[in-house]
C-alpha positions in Angstrom: -0.3 -30.9 5.9 -0.9 -33.0 8.8 1.9 -32.3 11.6 0.5 -34.6 14.2 -1.8 -37.6 13.6 -4.7 -37.9 15.9 -4.4 -40.6 18.5 -6.3 -44.0 17.9 -9.2 -44.5 20.1 -8.1 -45.9 23.3 -4.4 -45.2 22.7 -2.6 -44.2 25.8 -1.1 -40.6 25.8 2.6 -41.2 26.4 5.7 -39.0 26.7 6.6 -39.3 22.9 3.0 -38.4 21.9 3.0 -35.3 24.2 6.3 -34.3 23.1 5.1 -34.4 19.3 2.1 -32.2 20.4 4.3 -29.6 22.1 6.7 -29.6 19.1 3.8 -28.9 16.8 2.3 -26.3 18.8 5.7 -24.4 19.1 6.1 -24.6 15.3 2.7 -23.0 14.8 3.5 -20.4 17.4 6.8 -19.6 15.7 4.8 -19.1 12.4 2.3 -16.8 13.7 4.4 -14.8 16.3 4.8 -11.0 16.2 8.2 -9.9 15.4 9.8 -6.5 14.6 9.7 -7.4 10.8 6.0 -7.7 10.8 5.4 -4.1 11.9 4.9 -0.9 9.9 6.0 2.4 11.0 3.8 5.3 9.9 4.6 9.0 10.4 1.5 11.2 11.2 2.1 15.0 10.3 -0.8 16.0 12.1 0.5 15.0 15.5 4.1 15.0 14.3 4.6 11.4 15.7 5.1 8.0 14.5 3.2 4.9 15.1 4.1 1.3 14.9 1.4 -1.0 13.9 1.1 -4.6 12.9 1.6 -4.6 9.1 -1.7 -6.6 8.6 -3.4 -3.7 10.5 -2.2 -0.8 8.3 -4.3 0.4 5.5 -3.0 0.2 2.0 -4.8 1.8 -0.9 -3.6 1.7 -4.4 -5.2 2.7 -7.7 -4.7 4.1 -11.1 -6.1 7.4 -12.6 -6.4 8.5 -16.1 -5.1 12.1 -16.6 -5.1 12.8 -20.5 -5.4 10.4 -23.4 -4.5 11.6 -27.0 -4.6 15.2 -25.9 -2.3 18.0 -27.4 -0.8 20.0 -24.5 1.7 23.0 -24.4 4.8 23.2 -22.7 4.1 24.2 -19.0 0.6 23.3 -19.1 -0.9 21.6 -16.1 -3.8 19.1 -15.5 -5.2 18.9 -12.1 -6.3 15.5 -10.4 -8.2 14.5 -7.4 -8.4 11.0 -6.0 -10.9 10.1 -3.3 -10.5 7.1 -0.8 -12.0 6.1 2.7 -10.8 4.4 5.8 -8.0 6.6 7.0 -7.9 7.9 10.7 -5.1 10.5 9.6 -3.8 11.7 6.3 -2.0 8.9 4.9 1.5 8.9 3.4 0.8 9.1 -0.2 2.8 8.5 -3.5 1.7 9.5 -7.0 3.7 8.3 -10.1 3.3 9.2 -13.7 2.5 6.4 -16.2 3.1 6.9 -20.1 0.2 4.8 -21.3 1.0 5.6 -25.0 3.9 5.9 -27.1 4.6 9.7 -27.0 7.9 10.9 -25.7 6.1 14.1 -24.4 4.4 11.8 -22.0 7.8 10.9 -20.5 8.8 14.5 -19.8 6.1 15.3 -16.8 6.3 16.5 -13.3 3.7 15.2 -10.8 3.1 17.2 -7.7 0.8 16.5 -4.8 -0.6 19.6 -3.4 -2.9 18.2 -0.6 -3.5 15.0 1.2 -6.5 14.5 3.6 -7.9 11.4 5.4 -10.1 11.0 2.3 -8.4 12.7 -0.6 -5.2 13.3 -2.6 -5.1 16.4 -4.9 -2.2 17.4 -7.2 -1.4 18.4 -10.7 0.6 16.9 -13.7 2.8 19.5 -15.5 3.9 18.9 -18.9 7.4 20.2 -19.7 7.2 19.8 -23.4 4.4 20.1 -25.8 2.7 17.5 -28.0 0.2 14.6 -27.9 0.1 12.9 -24.6 -1.2 9.7 -23.0 -0.7 10.1 -19.3 -2.1 8.4 -16.1 -0.9 8.3 -12.4 -0.6 5.5 -10.0 -1.7 6.4 -6.5 -0.5 4.6 -3.5 -1.6 5.6 0.2 -0.5 3.9 3.4 -1.7 4.8 6.9 -3.6 4.2 10.1 -7.1 2.9 9.5 -10.0 4.4 11.1 
């Protein structure tokens, strides 16, 4: 999309042309201008402080991890999980959510607990509240300050 046509060779630069140039530059500036809506606030547990960084400068990591597929479990049984990642300066804010990847209602009755988060790893477990055949995975999302 051409906002401002280039001048013809030998065309005099006049006030209307300069006005269109300034208007085009201001339009581009408005599109790339930093504003409060383009910042992410990340709380750092290690230093008990929060840091505001430009959202494009934040590190986002998301993945999927299979926990148990077509496995018979007892009520109260747990399955540990660990997930490794790289690139965070401090331990990121992490979220782990369960996914029923099959049709079993036993997979709907689970509890996911994060036990540890470091700059390179999330550890936790899935607890099955009822027994039966399960198909369960977890989504992992981590947001933090990059190295």
